[in-house]
DRENDO-1510 file (C-alpha; in Angstrom, 1 decimal, always signed):
<recs>
REC; n; res; u; v; w
REC; 1; MET; +25.0; -185.9; +130.3 .
REC; 2; ASP; +26.4; -183.4; +128.0 .
REC; 3; GLU; +29.3; -181.1; +128.8 .
REC; 4; PRO; +28.3; -177.3; +129.1 .
REC; 5; THR; +29.4; -175.5; +126.2 .
REC; 6; ALA; +31.5; -173.3; +128.2 .
REC; 7; TYR; +33.7; -176.2; +129.1 .
REC; 8; ARG; +34.0; -177.7; +125.6 .
REC; 9; SER; +37.4; -177.4; +123.8 .
REC; 10; GLU; +38.6; -178.4; +120.3 .
REC; 11; LEU; +40.6; -181.7; +120.9 .
REC; 12; VAL; +44.0; -180.8; +119.5 .
REC; 13; CYS; +47.1; -181.4; +121.1 .
REC; 14; GLY; +48.8; -178.0; +122.5 .
REC; 15; THR; +52.2; -179.5; +122.2 .
REC; 16; CYS; +52.6; -181.5; +119.0 .
REC; 17; GLY; +49.2; -180.6; +117.3 .
REC; 18; THR; +47.8; -184.0; +116.8 .
REC; 19; SER; +44.1; -184.4; +117.0 .
REC; 20; PRO; +41.9; -187.4; +116.5 .
REC; 21; THR; +40.5; -188.3; +113.3 .
REC; 22; THR; +37.5; -190.3; +113.9 .
REC; 23; PRO; +34.6; -190.0; +116.6 .
REC; 24; ASP; +35.5; -193.0; +118.2 .
REC; 25; ALA; +39.1; -191.7; +118.3 .
REC; 26; GLU; +37.8; -188.7; +119.8 .
REC; 27; ALA; +35.9; -190.6; +122.5 .
REC; 28; ALA; +39.1; -192.5; +123.4 .
REC; 29; ALA; +41.3; -189.3; +123.5 .
REC; 30; ARG; +38.9; -187.7; +126.1 .
REC; 31; LEU; +39.5; -190.6; +128.2 .
REC; 32; THR; +43.3; -190.7; +127.8 .
REC; 33; TRP; +44.6; -187.6; +127.0 .
REC; 34; SER; +45.5; -184.8; +129.9 .
REC; 35; HIS; +43.5; -181.7; +130.2 .
REC; 36; GLY; +44.6; -178.7; +132.0 .
REC; 37; ILE; +43.9; -174.9; +131.9 .
REC; 38; GLU; +46.6; -172.6; +130.9 .
REC; 39; ASN; +46.0; -168.6; +130.7 .
REC; 40; ALA; +42.6; -169.3; +131.3 .
REC; 41; ARG; +42.0; -171.6; +128.5 .
REC; 42; PRO; +41.5; -175.3; +128.0 .
REC; 43; GLN; +44.6; -177.0; +127.0 .
REC; 44; TRP; +44.8; -180.8; +126.0 .
REC; 45; THR; +48.0; -183.1; +125.7 .
REC; 46; CYS; +47.9; -186.2; +123.9 .
REC; 47; GLU; +49.2; -189.6; +125.5 .
REC; 48; THR; +52.4; -189.3; +123.7 .
REC; 49; CYS; +53.3; -185.7; +124.8 .
REC; 50; SER; +51.7; -186.4; +128.3 .
REC; 51; ARG; +54.3; -189.4; +129.0 .
REC; 52; THR; +57.2; -187.7; +127.3 .
REC; 53; TYR; +56.6; -184.5; +129.6 .
REC; 54; LEU; +55.1; -186.0; +132.5 .
REC; 55; ARG; +57.6; -184.5; +135.1 .
REC; 56; SER; +57.2; -181.1; +133.8 .
REC; 57; ILE; +53.4; -181.4; +133.7 .
REC; 58; GLU; +53.3; -182.7; +137.2 .
REC; 59; GLY; +55.9; -179.8; +138.2 .
REC; 60; LYS; +53.1; -177.4; +137.1 .
REC; 61; LEU; +55.9; -175.9; +134.5 .
REC; 62; ASP; +54.2; -173.7; +132.0 .
REC; 63; SER; +54.2; -175.4; +128.7 .
REC; 64; SER; +57.1; -173.0; +127.1 .
REC; 65; TRP; +59.5; -175.0; +129.4 .
REC; 66; TRP; +58.6; -178.2; +127.3 .
</recs>
């Protein structure tokens, strides 16, 4: 089932700017990266940044804190 267009977002880490380079890497990233909504916009965070900033993410601090 395809994701509705309104919910699709470009897969780029909002913290470090990393993005998947191949379709297989993008499919894996959609399963392993963190996804959230910030300022009414979708926000992706790569595995590395998710692990580094886990406490801030779980504490729901704005990304400007980390």
